[in-house]
N, C-alpha and C positions, 0 to 999 in steps of 0.2 A: 510151489510149496502149498500144501493143503493143511488147514488148521481147523480142528473140530471145535464144537461148542461145549457147553457145560453138560455134565453127566454122560458124555460120550467118550468113545475111544477111537483109535485110529481106524479100526475095522469098519467103523461107521462110514468112512469116506471111500471105501474100496470101489463102489460103483461109480461114484463121481470121478475117481482117478482113472478108471477104465474108459469112461466117456471122454475125458480130456486127452488121454493117450490117442484115442481115435481122431482127435482134432490136431494132432501133431505135437503134443506136449509130453514131457517126461516128468510127471508129478512125483513129488516126494511128500510123505505124510509126516507132519510134526505132531507129536503127542505130548500131553502134559497133564498134571493133576489139577483139574479145573476147580475142585471144591477144597481139598486139603492143601494143595500147593499154592493156588491163587495166582493172580495176574503178575505180581512182582517177579516171582520165580520163572513163570512162563515167558514173560517179556525178555528177561535177561538171557534165557536159553535161546529164544527165537532170534534175538539180535545176533548172537554168535552164529547161528545157522545161516541167517540171511547174509552175513558178511563174507561168506566163503566164496561166492560167485554171483554174477548177475542173475536175477530170477524175477518171477512174478508170483503173486500170492492169491489164493482163494480161501477166505475164512467164513465159516458158518457161525452165525449168531455171536456168542462170546468170542469165538475165534477171530471174527472180523475186528472186534474191539481190541483184542490183544495184538493183532497184526498192526493196526493203525497206531496203537500206543507205542509199539516198538519203533515204528518209523517216525513218530513225533519226537521221541526221545533221541533218536539217532537218524536224522534226516538224510545223512550222506550214505546210508545203506544202499547197495546197488539193486534196488527194487524199482522197476519202471511202472508197473501197474498192479492194482489190487482190486479184486472183486469180493464184495461182502454179500453174503447170502442171509437176508433176514436179520442183520445185526442191528440192535437198538442203539444206533449212534447218538440219538437224542435222549437216551435214557428210557428205561422200561417201567411203565406203570404196573405191569404184572410183577416185576421184581420188587418194586416198592411195596406192593401189597403182600407178597410173600415175606419180605423182610420185616413187616410190621406185626406179624403174628409170631408169638414166641415158639409155637410148636412147629412152624414151617421155616422160620428164619435160618436154622442150621443147614437147610438144604442148599443154600447159596454159598455157604462157607466163605472163604476169603475173596470170592468173586462178587460178593454182594454190592460193594460200593461202585465198582465199575459198571455193573449192569444197571444200577439205579440211576447213575448220573450221566453215563455215556461220555462223549468226548466233545470238545469245543469244535468250532468250525474247522474245516480241513484246509490248511494253507501250506502243506509241504509239497515236495517235488513230485512224488509218485501220483499218477492218475488213479482215482478211485471211482469205481462204479458199484452201484447197489442193485441187487435183484431182490425185490420184496415179494411176498406171497399174499394172496387175497382169498384163500380158502380157510375160513375160520374154524379149523379143527385143531385144538391144542389145549394143554393143561392150563394155560394162562387164563382161559375163560372161567375156570373154577375160582379164581382169586380176584379178578378185576373185571370191570366193565369197560369195554372199548368204545371209543368214539370213532366212527368211520371204519373203513376197511381194515382188516387184519388177517394175519395168518393163524389166528387162534392163540398166539403167544405174544407177538409183537405187532403193533399197528403200523400201517404204511407210513403214517406221519412220523413215527418214531425212527424210521429208517432214513429220514432226510436231515441233512445238515448242510449249511452253506459250504461251497467248495467242491462238491462232488462233480466229477467229470460227466457222469450220466447216471440215470436212474430208470429202472423199468419194473413193471409189476407182472407177475406170471400167476397162472392158476395152480397154486400149491399151498399146502399148509406149511407151518414152520419146520417141522421135522422132515416133511416131504421135499424140501428144497434140495437136500443132498441126494435125493433119488430121482428128481424130476429131470426128464430128458430136455425139457424146454429151458429150465434153469441152467443146466450144463451147457446147452448150445449158446445161450446168451452169454454165459461166463466166458466161453471160448472165443466168441465173437469180440467181446470187449478186450480180452487179452491180446488178440491179434490186431485189433483196429482202434482201440481206445474209445469205443462207443458201442452201444447195443444195437441189435437189428430190430428196430421198432416196427418195421414193416412186416415182421414175422410174428409179432405178438398176437395171440388169440383175443 
């Protein structure tokens, strides 16, 4: 199951889906209203979709947060592994900056709180791997100053929480993670093996 991020649609994930098909998967794309619908509605629908049959999940940015929130609320869902692509699991300083300005806050809609706060440590059954980016090209730089490496929207530190099965950093911007061949290859490797191919990282 592929889950897109905020301000995106299912079409955004078509290239990633094609690459995962080439690695032996049969991806299905989950779409939701990221701004006007918000996480509560998306999590409820995603839980229904994930309950149908055993599967694995790849979520980009907010999509990773929504996927883990679904599993946190219903840990018996038949999901063995999750890959998050640039998800601010520790909370996003860029989202907090956007939310603090009256003229930009509406852009986050009902997803504002989840993006700002992130999730607690991961202690559920599913193995979770994180692919972070380190090419600082993104809209987040217009609203916040980042400490350390970032993908231009989310810092590498914001992608870390206790309990992750593995973590890797690739040469990609935040939006670029869904188009990156390296990110897709690492995601596929984790879904197959429960770990990333650190020896292949540039």
